[in-house]
Structure formats: structure tokens, C-alpha cells
N, C-alpha and C positions, 0 to 999 in steps of 0.2 A: 301653252305654246312654247316650243323649244327655242333656244337662242337664235339658231340660224334662220328659222322661219320668221321670227320677229324682226331680225336684222334685215333679211331680204325684203320683207314687206316695207320696212322703213326706207330702204334704199329705193325701192320702186316708187313709193309715194312721194318722196322728196327729191328723187333723181340725184342722189348724193352718196358718195363714199366718205364724206368728210365727217370726222368725229371731233367735236370740240372738247378740249380738255378743261376741266374745272380746277384750276390751280390758283386759288386766291392769295393775294398778298395784301397787307394792310393798306398799301398805297392805292390799290384798286377799289377799296371798299367805299361806299357812299357814307355820308354823315348819318348818324342815327343815335338813339339813346344808349345802346350798348353793343358790344361786339357781336353777340348772337344775332340781334336784329340787323346789323349791318351786313353780316355774312348772308343771312337769309334773303335780304333785299337784293344784294349783289347777284346771288344765284338765280333768283326768280326772274330778275330783269334780263340776265343773260339768256335764260331759256326762252323768255317771251320774244327776244330779238332774233333767235336762231332756230327755233323748234321746227320750222319748215325748211331748213337748209341742211340738216344733219342726218346721219344714219344712226348715230348713237352719241351718248355723252360719256366722257371718261373722267370722273372725279378722282383726284389723287388724294389718298388718305392722309399723306404727310402734310399737305398744305392746310388741311383742316385740323389735324392733330396738333400742329404748331400753336394753335390758339387755345389748347387745353380743353377742358370739359365743354365749354361753350361752343368751341369749334366742332367737336364731335357731334354734339346735339344738333347744331345747325346743319351739318351734313346729313344726318339721318332724317331730319324734318324736310330739308330741301329735296332729297331724293324721293321722299314719299309724295311730293307734289308734281313730280315730272309726268309728262304725258304718258299714258299707259302703253302707247304704241311705239315708243322710242326706247330701245334697250339701254341699260346702264352697264357699262364696263368699268368695274371698280379697279382702279390702279392701286393695288395693295402690295404686290410683290411678296406674298406670303410664301413660306417654305419651312414646314416642320412635319413631324410625324405623330401618329397615334392620337391621343385625346387632344393634344394641342392643335393639330391640323383640323380635327373635328370642330373644335371651338372656333377656330378662325372661319371655317366654312359656315357655321351657324350665324356668326356675327355678320358675315358678308351678305348672306342670303336672307336671313330673317329680320335683321335690324337695319341693314343698309339697302335692302331691296335690289341687290345686284342680280343681273342676268348672267354676267360673266366676270371673271377675276383674273388678274395677272398673277402668275406664280413663278417661283424659282425652282428649277429642276435639280438643284444640288443634292437633295436628299433622296432622289429617285422617285419611282412610281408611288411609294407609300405616302409621300407628301401630297400627291395629286389626287389620290383615290377619294378622300372625303368630299372633294369639290365636284366630283362627277357622279356621285351617287344618285343625284336627282337628274333624270334624263333631260330636263328642260334647261339645265344650266350648262355653261361652257367655261373653259379656261384658256388662257393664252400664256404659253410657256416661254420664259426668257430664253432666247436661242442665240442671237447675235445682236447685241444692243448697240445703241448709237453713240455711246461715249467713247472717246479716243482710246482710253486704256483698256477697253473691253478685250482687245486682242491678246493682252497679256495672259488671260485665262482661257478665253473662248476659242482662240486659235491654237491652243496647245495640243500636241499629240498628232498622231497620224492614223486615221483621219483627224482633223481638228475637232475639238470638243463640241463646237456648235453643230457640226455635221452629225456627230453621234447623237446629240440631243434631238435633232430633227428626225433621225431614224427611229430611235427607241420610243419617242413620245407618241408615235402613231398607235401604239398598243395601250395607251393610258386612258382611253375613253372610247365611247361609241362614235360612230361616224358623225362628224360635225361638232363634236364636243371639244376637240383639242386643236387650238390654233397656236400660232407661233409669233413671237415678237422678233422682228428682223428690222434693224435700223435702216432708214432710208439712206444713211451715210455709209452703208456697207453694201454697195451694189453687187460685188462678186458673191457675197454670202446670199444675198437675195436671189440671185440667179440660180445658185446651187441648191438652195433650200426649196425653191419652187420646183426644180427638177425632181427632188426627192419626194415632195409632197404636192403633187399637181392639183389636188382638190382642196387643200387646207386653206383656212382663212388666215391671212397674215396681217398683223398689226405692225405698221411701219412708221414709228416715230422718227423725228429728226428733220422733217421738212420745216423750213423757215429759219428760226433763230440758230439752229444747230448746223445749218448749211447743207442739208440733204437736197439732192437734185430731184424735184418732183417728177419731171418727165421721165428721167432715167429709172426711177424707182417703179413707176407705174408700168413702163414698158417691160421691165424685167419680172415684175411680181404679179401683174394681173393675169387672171385666167383668160382663155379665149372668149369666154362669155362676158368679159368686162367686169366680172365680180372677183371675189376672193381676196380683196384687200380692204383694209380700213386705214384711212390716213388721219391720224390724230394730230391736231394742231392746238397749241395753247397760247403761247405768248403773241404770236402773229395776229390772233383774234382778240384776246383779252386786253392787250395793250394798245390796240388800234383806236384811233379817235372815234371811229364808228365800227364797233364789232360786227354789226350786221353786214355792212358793206364789205368788210374784210372777209367774212365767212362766205358771202355770196361770190366774191371774186375767186376765192379758193375752190369752191364747189364747181364753178364754171370752168376753171382751168383744169381741174381733174377730169371733168366730163369731156373736154376737148381731146385729151389724150386717150380716154376710154374709147371714144368713138373711133380713133385711129387703130387702136389695138383690136377692136372687134372687127373692123373692116379688113385688117390684115389677116385675121384668123379665118375670114370667110373666103379668102382667095384660094384657088386650086392648090392642092398640096404639091410640093416639089422643093426645089432648092430655095430656102428663104432668101428674100431680097437682101437682108443684111449679109448673109453668107456669100451670095453672089458678088456683092460689092467688096467684101473683105477677103474673098478667096478661101473661105473655110466653112463647110456646111455644118460643122458642129460647134464652132465657137463664135459665130457672128455676133450674137447678142452680147457676149462677154467683151468682145473687141469694141463694140460700140460704146459700152460702158467705160472701157479703158480710154477711148478717145475723149469722151465727155470728161472723164476725170483729169486727163492731161490738160485739157483746155481750162476747166474750172479751177484748177490749182495754179494756173499761171505758168505751167511748164511749156506752153505753146503761146508765143506772142507774135503779133503782126506789127510791122513798122519798117525800119531801115537798119540793118545789122551787118556787121563784118564778121564772117565766120573764121574759124581757126585756120582754114585753108587760104584765107585772104580774100575770098570771094564776097561780094555784096549779096545780101538776101533780104527780101521783104518779109521773111518769117524766121523766127528763131526758136529752137527747141532747147530748153534748159532743164534736163531731167535730173540735175542735182537737187532740185527743189523737192523731189519725191520723198526724200528722207523725212520731211516734215509732214507727210500725208500718208500714214501707214496703210490706209485702206486702198488707196490708188497704187502705192508701192506693191502691195500684195497682189493686186490684179496684174501688174506688169510682170511680177515674178512668175505667176501662174502661166502667163502667156509664153514666157521664156521656156518654162518647163515643158509646155506642149511641143515646142519646136525642138527641144533637146531629145524628145522621144525618138528612139531608133538610131541615135548616134552612138558611136563607141569611143570611149575616152577614159582615162584614169583620173583626170583632174578637171575641175571647172576653174577657168582662169578669168579674172575680171580685168578689163582694160581700165587703167586709172584715168580720171578719178570718178566720173559720174556713174560708171557701170559697177564700181566696186560694191556698193551696198546691195544692188540687185543680184550680183553674182554670189555674194555672201549668203543672202537669204535663200537663194535657189539651192546652193550647196547644202545648206542646213536642212531644207525641206527634203531634198533628195538623199540626204545622208551620204553625200559624196565629199571627198577631200578637195581642198581648194589651194591654188597658188595664185600669185599675182606678180606681174613685173612692176618694178618701180620706174618712175619717169627718169630718175637718175640714180646712179649707184651711191650708196652712203660713203662718206669719207671717214667713217669711224666704225667701230665694232667689227662686224663680219664683212662689211663693204659689199654686201650681196646686191645683185641687180634683180634677182627673183626671190620673193619670199615664199616660204613653205618648205615642206620636207618631201623630197622626191628623188628619183634616180634617173640618170641619163637613159634615154630610150623610151621612157614612159610618154603618154600622150595627154594633151589638154585640149579642151574646146573653149574658145574665147567667147566671152560675153561682153558686148558693146552696147552703148545706148543708141547712138545715131551713126549712120554711115553716109558720108558725102562723097569724098574721093577715096576713102579707105586708108589714108595715111597713118592714122593712129593704130589701126589694126595691123598694118605691116610692121610698124615699129614694135608692137607687142610680140608679133610672131618672131621677129629677129631677136628680141630680148630672150624669149623662151628658148629659141633654138640655140642661143649662145651657151646655155647650160645643159643642152642635150635633150630638151623636151620637144616632142613632135606635135605640130599643130596642123590639122587638116581641115577643121571646121570652125565656124563661128556663127553665133546667133546675135542679131541686132534687133532692137525694139522697133526702130523706124528707119526705113530706107528713103532718103531724100530724092532718090531716083535721078542722081546726077552722075551716073557712071561708075559708082563705087563697086557694085556687085560684079559687073563685068570685068573691072580692073583686077579685083581680087581673084576671080576665076582664072584669069591669065597668069596670076602669080601663084596659082596652085592652092588657093584657099577658097573653099566652098562656103558661101555665106547664106544663111537663112534669115529672112526678115519677117517679123510679126506683122508689121503694118507698112504699107506703101503710102507715101505722102499724098498721092492723088486720091486715094481712098479716104484718108483723113479729111482732106479738103472737101470732098463731096459730102461727107457726113456732116461736117460743120455747117455747110451751106444748107443742107436739107433740114437740119434742126434749128436753123435761124441763128446760130452762134456767130456767123460772119455774114456780112451783106454781099450782094452780088458784085459790087465794085472790088471788094477785097478778094473774093473768089477769083474774079477774072484776072486781077493783077498777079496773084500768086500762081494761078494755072498757066498763064503766059510765061512767067518766069521759069516754071518747071519744064515747059516745052522747050524753051530756048537753052536750058541747061542739060537736057537729055543727051 
């Protein structure tokens, strides 16, 4: 039986997309006469508690190898006892060529009884070929992983390396043999890779201890049939006081979102609900992921705040925090880039200070030069008010984080104009809908906004991130400020 068939049958039988990771640490092991026995007892007990709740198991080679020969022997013996109808996805992250890759494949399939293996794509298709010679086996290629520093390598290039991996890996095996590892902490990548590979199976680690948003990941990664994703969870189950209860709660939570995705897919075709709400038929899902990211990273807070304009507000947007969350920062930058399309300019100009990181990343991605106005001229050195290399008469488009009244935009326009730069357009991430766009239009500056705050508010209420009382308070505030 091939991997996808076996996996699909396990999903149907247990009504589950949950994959329980097998990552033993000594603190988790029960008492026993020796390490081998303790590992075997721990593993068989875990399977006994969860076998009717999972679609597959994902043993991590490293967590058994750390115990030496006894650990490796325990893994092989444990996997030989697993229920025959539940697939084994061996998390080995192998990556080599020639006879070495062949040896890795024999070990994974013949001695550890794996149905699928995680692999590194760095050495190209030659490193994958031995693992897909058997049509019943499958591989999951590391594409965009869930660790924070992944972007250092995987986002490099144009298109980013992870996009290239998703594209070329489609030719590395027969249909259903090649899946992709996309971290649940990388929602933008998840959405883009799903668009590239609409039928592929995606392994989405990062839910739970790593902070990935389960609902967001499922909404972006599930196929319309409610399949196509495996959600691996280790610590949240293994370290729970009752692993069975934790696994059951996760499975049920996954299924609630699955039901909504399938229901939405069955609706008549047309403008997606998300696109209608956010005003873009092509980027609605990405914008919803961006809203979730802004909320989950604390960039959006509710309470009682004084704005830079001096006005009181029940909500505060602090996008300076984005520099500490590269995945969400990247989503924001991509949204800016979408709005920059069609505009004519010589430079990208960031409004200090919150927008400067986003302007810088956008300029880098677009390979466009950048300038930026200082909030105050230096009293030393060149005493420049605008940093960068430019000539009078050239044009710039402003990048701003949030617009309320538009005062900071006007200040930046005046600073740029003082050195001869022409500014006709600006792009902001969030329009607070308090008259800023209209005021800027009267001043001769056309402003495009990625998100309107009423749309943000509606999404947060719809997804349960804010309650009805908060929604009503802020909606009333926005109406009174319009």
C-alpha cells in the first residue's frame, strides 16, 4: 500500500490530521531496569494512549540516537510494534548522494520500517531519488522550516529559495510521493507554497511550543477537501499530564477548522469572503494571516491609549514590534509590495521610525534604492535632513506604518521636498479611518492602504480574538472619529 493511501485511510479511520511526534527525553521515561526497556515502555505506552487519535507517528531519529546504541535499537523495535495501519514518518532530515543516500534509504525503510522520511533538498534531486525508488514510499522535503533563523537561507534570492524548492521538487517523484515541510510559524510561505503545489501533502510543524497559529495554518494550507496537511505535535502531547487528553483536544480543534474550510470550499464560486472583506480578490487569505500575525505578536492592543496626535483611543497599533517577528514582518512587506505595483518612483522612502525596517526590506526585495528623512537634522557631520544619495527632481514613494490624521506623512513630504525630492504617493499598512486619507488627498498626496481598521476589527471578532464588547467599543469609536 502506498503512503498516501495508508495515510488517507488512517485519517478517515481516526478522523484526524494529528501526527504525534516521538521525541523522548530522559525526564519523560518511566522507571525500568535499563535505558532500552525504559524507551520501549515509554513508546509503547504513548502508542497505546493515542493510536486511535492520530493519522501517523513521527519518530525523531536524533532523540533516540542521543541515547547511543540502546536508543537506536529501542527505536527499531518500537517501530516494529506499531499498528500496521498507521504510517510511520521518520524525521531523519537526511541529505546526501550516491551510495550514501542509498544506505540512508535502506536503513530508513528496511530497519526502521518507515513509510516516509524527511529530507534536505540542499544536494538536489540526486539526494532524493533513492528514497522514492519504491513507489510505496514518500518523502517530505524541507522547504520553509519553523525555526526563526530559517529565513537567513530559505528566503534568500529572487524568488526565495523555499519557493524554488517547492517548484523543482514536484519533479522528484511520482504523484503523491513528494510532500513539503512548511512551518506553521511561516503563514506567508504556507499560502504561497499551497498555491504552487495545490495537491501536495504538507507537514506543518511549529504548532504549540513554537508558537504557530493552528487555525491560521490550517486555513492557509488545507486543500478544499479538508486534507493535504499533517499537523505534527510533540511537546504539547508528550509533556502533558495526560497525553491522551492533550492529543484528543488537538485532534478536535483541528477538525473544527477542517469543517469550516470544507464548508467554505463548497460555497458557490465567486469573490471569496475574505477578499470581499479586505477589498482584494487575490490577497485576502494573506491579509487575514497578516491581521492574525499583528494581533498575535502584540502589535495590536486594546485598552486606553493616547496617540501621537493627542487623541484618545481604545486601540493602539505598535508596528515597531515587527522587527522581532521576521515572519510577520515579511508578510507586511509583501503587502506593501503589492500596493507599490503600478506606481512610478525613483526611491522608496521610509517614514521614521516604525516604517523604516519595512521600507528597507521592501527596497531590498524590489532592488530599489532608498532614502529616508530624519526626524531632526544632525548637528554634526553633514547635518543632512534626508539620508541617501539622490538628485533634485527625482521622485520618492513614502512607506508609513499607520495613518491617523496624516501629520507624520506631511512632515516627511516637506522634509523630502526641502532637498528637491518629489513625493506624489504613499503606502500605509493600516488606515485607522480617521480622515487621514482624505486630508492627504487634499494636500496632493495619494495614499494607498493595505488594511482598513474596520476590516481588521471584523476579522478579529469573527475569529474570536476579541469579544463582542471590545468590538462594539472600538467600532463605535471609529464611527465617531470618521
